[in-house]
C-alpha positions as CSV (number, residue, x, y, z in Angstrom):
1,M,0.0,0.0,0.0
2,R,1.0,3.6,-0.6
3,I,0.2,5.4,2.7
4,L,0.5,9.1,3.6
5,I,0.4,10.3,7.2
6,A,0.2,14.1,7.6
7,L,0.5,16.1,10.9
8,P,2.1,19.5,11.6
9,G,4.1,18.2,14.5
10,L,5.8,15.2,12.8
11,H,9.6,15.3,13.3
12,R,9.1,18.4,15.4
13,Y,7.6,17.0,18.6
14,D,8.1,13.5,20.0
15,R,5.1,12.9,22.2
16,G,1.5,11.8,21.8
17,A,0.1,11.6,18.3
18,E,3.4,12.3,16.6
19,F,5.1,9.5,18.5
20,A,2.3,7.1,17.7
21,F,2.2,7.9,14.0
22,I,6.0,7.5,13.6
23,A,5.8,4.1,15.4
24,V,3.1,2.8,13.1
25,A,4.9,4.2,10.0
26,K,8.1,2.3,11.0
27,E,6.2,-1.0,11.4
28,L,4.2,-0.6,8.2
29,A,7.4,0.2,6.3
30,K,9.0,-3.0,7.7
31,V,6.4,-5.2,6.0
32,G,6.9,-3.5,2.6
33,D,4.3,-0.7,2.5
34,K,5.4,2.6,1.0
35,V,4.9,5.1,3.8
36,T,5.3,8.9,3.5
37,L,5.1,11.3,6.4
38,I,4.6,15.1,5.9
39,G,5.3,17.3,8.9
40,S,6.9,20.5,10.0
41,G,10.1,19.1,11.5
42,N,13.4,18.1,10.0
43,A,14.4,14.7,8.7
44,H,16.3,12.8,11.4
45,Q,19.9,12.0,10.9
46,Q,19.5,8.3,11.2
47,A,18.1,6.2,8.3
48,M,14.3,6.0,8.3
49,P,12.3,3.2,6.8
50,Y,9.8,5.7,5.5
51,R,10.0,8.8,3.3
52,F,9.7,12.2,5.1
53,L,8.7,15.4,3.4
54,R,8.9,18.8,5.2
55,A,6.0,21.3,5.1
56,A,7.0,24.3,7.1
57,S,4.7,25.9,9.7
58,V,4.8,28.4,12.5
59,R,5.4,26.7,15.9
60,R,2.3,26.4,18.1
61,E,4.0,28.1,21.0
62,N,3.8,31.4,19.1
63,F,0.0,31.2,19.2
64,E,-0.5,30.5,22.9
65,S,-2.0,34.0,23.6
66,Y,-4.1,34.1,20.4
67,P,-7.9,34.3,20.8
68,S,-10.1,31.2,20.5
69,L,-12.4,31.4,17.5
70,P,-14.5,28.9,15.5
71,G,-12.0,26.9,13.5
72,L,-9.1,28.4,15.4
73,R,-10.0,27.2,18.9
74,N,-6.4,26.8,20.3
75,E,-2.7,27.2,19.4
76,Y,-2.8,23.8,17.6
77,C,-5.4,25.0,15.1
78,Y,-3.4,28.2,14.4
79,E,-0.3,26.1,13.8
80,E,-2.2,23.8,11.5
81,L,-3.5,26.7,9.4
82,T,0.1,27.8,8.7
83,F,1.0,24.2,7.9
84,V,-1.6,23.6,5.2
85,P,-0.2,25.7,2.3
86,Q,3.1,23.8,2.3
87,L,1.1,20.5,2.8
88,L,-0.9,21.2,-0.3
89,Y,2.3,22.0,-2.2
90,R,3.8,18.6,-1.1
91,Y,0.7,16.5,-1.5
92,R,0.2,14.6,-4.7
93,P,-3.0,12.6,-4.5
94,D,-2.2,10.1,-7.3
95,E,0.9,8.9,-5.3
96,Y,-1.2,7.4,-2.5
97,D,-3.9,4.8,-1.9
98,I,-4.8,6.1,1.6
99,T,-4.2,9.3,3.6
100,V,-4.2,9.6,7.4
101,T,-4.3,12.4,10.0
102,C,-5.7,13.2,13.5
103,S,-5.8,16.9,12.9
104,Y,-9.0,18.9,12.2
105,P,-10.1,21.0,10.5
106,F,-7.5,22.1,8.0
107,T,-5.4,19.0,7.5
108,N,-8.5,16.8,7.1
109,W,-9.9,19.3,4.6
110,A,-6.6,19.4,2.6
111,L,-6.3,15.7,2.3
112,R,-9.9,15.4,1.2
113,R,-9.7,18.2,-1.4
114,P,-11.3,17.4,-4.8
115,V,-9.0,16.0,-7.4
116,L,-9.5,17.2,-11.0
117,G,-9.1,14.5,-13.6
118,G,-7.9,11.9,-11.0
119,R,-8.9,9.8,-8.0
120,R,-8.8,11.0,-4.4
121,P,-7.2,8.5,-2.0
122,R,-9.3,7.1,0.7
123,H,-9.0,9.0,4.0
124,V,-8.7,7.8,7.6
125,F,-9.1,10.0,10.6
126,V,-7.5,8.8,13.9
127,T,-8.9,10.0,17.2
128,H,-5.6,10.7,19.0
129,N,-6.8,14.2,20.0
130,G,-10.4,13.1,20.6
131,D,-13.4,12.1,18.6
132,W,-15.0,15.5,18.7
133,P,-14.9,16.3,15.0
134,A,-16.8,13.1,14.1
135,Y,-19.1,13.2,17.1
136,A,-20.0,16.9,16.7
137,R,-20.8,16.3,13.0
138,Q,-23.2,13.5,13.8
139,S,-24.7,15.5,16.8
140,G,-26.0,18.2,14.4
141,A,-23.4,20.9,14.6
142,R,-24.9,22.8,11.7
143,Q,-23.3,26.2,12.3
144,S,-19.7,25.2,13.0
145,E,-16.7,23.9,11.1
146,F,-17.6,20.4,12.3
147,R,-20.3,20.0,9.7
148,F,-17.6,19.7,7.1
149,F,-15.9,16.7,8.8
150,D,-15.8,13.5,6.7
151,C,-13.6,10.4,6.3
152,D,-13.7,6.9,4.8
153,G,-12.6,5.3,8.0
154,L,-12.4,6.3,11.7
155,I,-9.8,4.7,14.0
156,C,-11.1,4.9,17.5
157,I,-8.3,4.6,20.1
158,N,-10.6,3.6,23.0
159,P,-14.0,1.8,23.4
160,D,-15.9,5.0,24.4
161,F,-15.0,6.6,21.1
162,H,-15.9,3.4,19.2
163,E,-19.3,3.0,20.9
164,R,-20.1,6.6,20.2
165,N,-19.3,6.6,16.5
166,V,-19.6,3.0,15.1
167,R,-23.2,3.5,14.0
168,R,-22.4,6.6,11.9
169,W,-18.8,6.0,10.7
170,N,-16.9,3.1,9.3
171,S,-15.0,2.7,12.6
172,R,-12.3,0.4,13.9
173,L,-11.2,0.1,17.6
174,I,-7.4,0.3,17.5
175,P,-5.5,1.3,20.7
176,N,-2.1,2.9,20.9
177,G,1.1,0.9,21.6
178,V,4.4,0.9,23.3
179,D,8.0,-0.2,22.5
180,C,8.9,-2.6,25.2
181,D,12.5,-2.8,23.9
182,R,13.0,0.8,24.9
183,F,10.6,1.1,27.9
184,R,11.4,-1.6,30.4
185,P,12.5,-1.8,34.0
186,G,16.1,-0.7,34.8
187,L,18.4,0.7,37.4
188,A,17.3,4.1,38.8
189,Q,19.8,6.8,38.0
190,R,18.3,9.8,39.7
191,E,21.5,11.8,39.7
192,Q,21.3,12.4,35.9
193,F,18.0,14.4,36.5
194,G,19.1,16.0,39.7
195,L,16.5,14.2,41.8
196,P,16.8,13.4,45.5
197,Q,17.8,9.9,46.5
198,D,15.9,10.0,49.9
199,K,12.4,10.9,48.6
200,M,9.5,9.0,46.9
201,I,9.5,10.2,43.3
202,V,6.1,10.8,41.9
203,L,6.3,11.3,38.1
204,M,3.8,13.1,35.8
205,V,4.6,13.2,32.0
206,S,2.3,15.8,30.6
207,A,1.8,18.9,28.5
208,L,1.3,22.0,30.7
209,I,-2.3,22.7,29.7
210,P,-5.5,23.0,31.7
211,N,-7.1,19.6,31.0
212,K,-4.0,17.8,32.4
213,R,-4.9,19.2,35.8
214,I,-1.3,19.3,37.1
215,E,-2.4,21.5,40.0
216,F,-4.3,18.5,41.5
217,G,-1.1,16.5,41.4
218,I,0.8,19.4,43.2
219,D,-2.0,19.5,45.9
220,A,-1.9,15.7,46.4
221,V,1.8,15.4,46.6
222,S,2.0,18.3,49.1
223,R,0.1,16.1,51.5
224,I,2.9,13.4,51.5
225,T,5.8,14.8,53.4
226,D,8.5,12.6,51.9
227,A,7.3,12.8,48.3
228,H,9.0,14.8,45.5
229,L,6.9,15.6,42.4
230,V,8.5,15.5,38.9
231,V,6.7,17.0,35.9
232,A,8.1,16.3,32.5
233,G,6.6,18.5,29.8
234,D,6.0,22.0,28.6
235,G,3.1,24.3,27.6
236,P,1.4,27.6,28.2
237,L,0.8,27.1,31.9
238,R,4.5,26.7,32.7
239,K,4.7,29.9,34.8
240,T,1.5,29.2,36.6
241,I,2.5,25.7,37.5
242,A,6.0,26.7,38.6
243,A,4.5,29.4,40.9
244,E,1.9,26.9,42.4
245,A,4.6,24.3,43.0
246,A,6.9,26.9,44.7
247,R,4.0,27.7,47.1
248,R,2.8,24.2,47.8
249,L,6.0,22.1,47.3
250,P,9.0,24.2,48.1
251,G,12.2,22.1,47.5
252,R,10.1,19.1,46.5
253,F,9.3,19.9,42.8
254,T,11.2,19.5,39.6
255,L,10.0,20.6,36.1
256,L,11.9,19.0,33.2
257,S,12.0,18.9,29.5
258,V,13.5,15.5,28.6
259,A,14.7,14.3,25.2
260,P,12.8,11.2,23.9
261,E,15.9,9.0,24.2
262,R,16.1,9.8,27.9
263,M,12.4,9.1,28.8
264,P,12.9,5.4,29.7
265,S,15.6,6.5,32.3
266,L,13.2,9.0,33.8
267,Y,10.5,6.4,34.3
268,Q,13.1,4.1,35.8
269,A,14.0,6.8,38.3
270,A,10.4,7.1,39.6
271,D,8.5,5.2,42.3
272,V,4.9,6.0,41.2
273,F,3.3,7.4,38.0
274,L,0.5,9.9,38.3
275,Q,-1.9,11.1,35.7
276,C,-4.6,13.6,36.9
277,S,-6.4,14.2,33.6
278,K,-10.0,13.0,33.6
279,D,-10.6,12.6,29.9
280,E,-7.5,11.3,28.0
281,P,-8.3,9.6,24.7
282,F,-5.4,7.1,25.2
283,P,-2.4,8.3,27.1
284,L,0.7,6.6,25.8
285,V,2.4,7.5,29.1
286,F,0.3,4.9,30.9
287,L,1.8,2.2,28.6
288,E,5.3,3.5,28.9
289,A,5.1,3.7,32.7
290,M,3.6,0.2,32.9
291,A,6.3,-1.2,30.6
292,C,8.9,0.2,33.1
293,G,7.1,-1.5,35.9
294,L,5.7,1.6,37.6
295,P,2.4,1.5,39.5
296,I,-0.3,3.8,38.0
297,V,-2.4,6.4,39.8
298,G,-5.1,7.7,37.5
299,H,-8.8,8.6,37.3
300,D,-11.2,5.8,38.2
301,I,-13.4,5.4,35.1
302,P,-14.0,2.3,32.8
303,R,-11.8,3.8,30.0
304,V,-8.8,4.0,32.2
305,R,-9.4,0.5,33.6
306,W,-9.5,-0.7,30.0
307,F,-6.0,0.8,29.5
308,V,-4.3,-0.4,32.8
309,G,-6.5,-3.2,34.1
310,D,-8.3,-3.6,37.4
311,D,-5.3,-3.8,39.7
312,E,-3.8,-0.3,39.6
313,F,-4.4,2.5,42.1
314,L,-7.2,4.6,40.6
315,A,-9.1,7.3,42.4
316,N,-11.4,10.3,42.0
317,M,-9.1,12.9,40.4
318,D,-11.3,15.7,41.8
319,D,-10.2,14.8,45.4
320,P,-6.5,15.5,46.2
321,A,-6.8,13.7,49.5
322,A,-7.9,10.5,47.7
323,I,-5.1,11.0,45.1
324,A,-2.6,11.2,47.9
325,E,-4.0,8.0,49.5
326,S,-3.7,6.2,46.2
327,I,-0.1,7.3,45.8
328,Q,0.7,5.9,49.2
329,R,-1.0,2.6,48.4
330,A,0.9,2.5,45.1
331,R,4.2,2.9,47.0
332,S,3.3,0.2,49.5
333,L,1.7,-2.4,47.2
334,G,2.9,-1.5,43.7
335,S,5.8,-4.0,43.5
336,A,3.4,-6.9,43.9
337,G,1.7,-6.3,40.6
338,R,4.9,-5.6,38.6
339,D,4.9,-8.8,36.5
340,K,1.2,-8.4,35.6
341,R,1.9,-4.8,34.6
342,L,4.8,-5.8,32.3
343,N,2.7,-8.5,30.7
344,R,-0.1,-6.1,30.1
345,A,2.2,-3.5,28.5
346,A,3.6,-6.2,26.2
347,S,0.1,-7.0,24.8
348,F,0.1,-3.4,23.3
349,S,3.2,-3.9,21.2
350,W,3.5,-1.5,18.2
351,T,3.9,-4.5,15.8
352,K,0.5,-5.8,16.8
353,I,-1.1,-2.3,16.7
354,A,0.4,-1.6,13.2
355,G,-1.0,-4.9,12.0
356,M,-4.5,-3.7,13.0
357,Y,-3.9,-0.4,11.1
358,R,-2.8,-2.4,8.1
359,D,-5.9,-4.7,8.1
360,F,-8.2,-1.7,8.4
361,F,-6.5,0.2,5.5
362,Q,-6.8,-2.9,3.3
363,D,-10.5,-3.2,4.1
364,I,-11.1,0.4,3.3
365,I,-9.2,0.3,0.0
366,T,-10.9,-2.9,-1.1
367,G,-14.3,-1.8,0.3
368,S,-14.7,-5.1,2.2
369,D,-16.1,-3.6,5.4
370,T,-19.8,-3.5,6.1
371,E,-21.7,-1.7,8.9
372,T,-22.5,-5.0,10.7
373,G,-19.2,-6.5,9.9
374,F,-16.9,-4.0,11.4
375,A,-19.0,-3.5,14.5
376,K,-18.8,-7.3,15.2
377,T,-15.1,-7.6,14.6
378,D,-14.4,-4.6,16.8
379,T,-16.2,-6.2,19.8
380,Q,-13.9,-9.2,19.3
381,R,-10.8,-7.0,19.1
382,A,-11.7,-5.1,22.3
383,R,-12.0,-8.3,24.2
384,S,-8.7,-9.5,23.0
385,I,-6.7,-6.6,24.4
């Protein structure tokens, strides 16, 4: 197959959707598919199994103070708008059988543009950043940009999204994955991050944005006298979070920006992993932490249990006291579930996940999916994870 994956942050950022798309692209290229990525970053120095084309854009950080408008609701949309002209310059529809993105509205529209005198490739939308474009469209959003959303296939990265969309869109339940060769248990080397040896290290890996709710983590950890909170990430709330941590956690807080190749070592340096967000589509960080053997403290809802299983230390993320109690239990009991945690992470290997992508792409290209067919097979897939 000839596959195009387009996203502004490709080869510029190494977290979240960008990381997932690159992992899938590598696996698909290994089995012989011709995969092209278009993003705003630069080609890596090492050899890549896929082709990368650069489409320049203005970095999202430059738009953090811009107003929220329909179609331009946050800094990511502004960045995407500047990405599309170069994307259209690079994009040749007749070179591909299928196109893929998780970015709406402008990238989705560009990849679905009419083709004069030729055939438009099939288009797949992945819900890495949420299923809101697909769901808003089917909920009757007549006066917004969501009414223009469309795709030939919708990859839902959790069961909630799939249940909400399967009756309207040709949907397939495909989770994210993890590289267990990189993320695995190892010797803690706290000194390379300047972390204390005599404290419990609670790790959050997160963008510094409102829905990540890092202030709840600060509040919770402040209730544990021998705990040190580490936050790895960046974003528009960096000053607010630093000020709150200085007030609530003086001398017990570290804010880091860590290169991707050092992330496994950071997980290995921690005692407990904490995620305070209440509505993550599928946090890759859960899988990375589990693959390194860390006990998980997260929001107690069915979706999170689907990610991490029933034996982790989940709590109401609106209650800092309950979060602190779960952190303490994770410290005391977390080592008992280590083997189960490692086995669960291994079931989400990128090789397996990319195979599910490939099967879905082939079904879309050949037109073999039917409404009842894909709903039934997805139930079976969900049970197998």
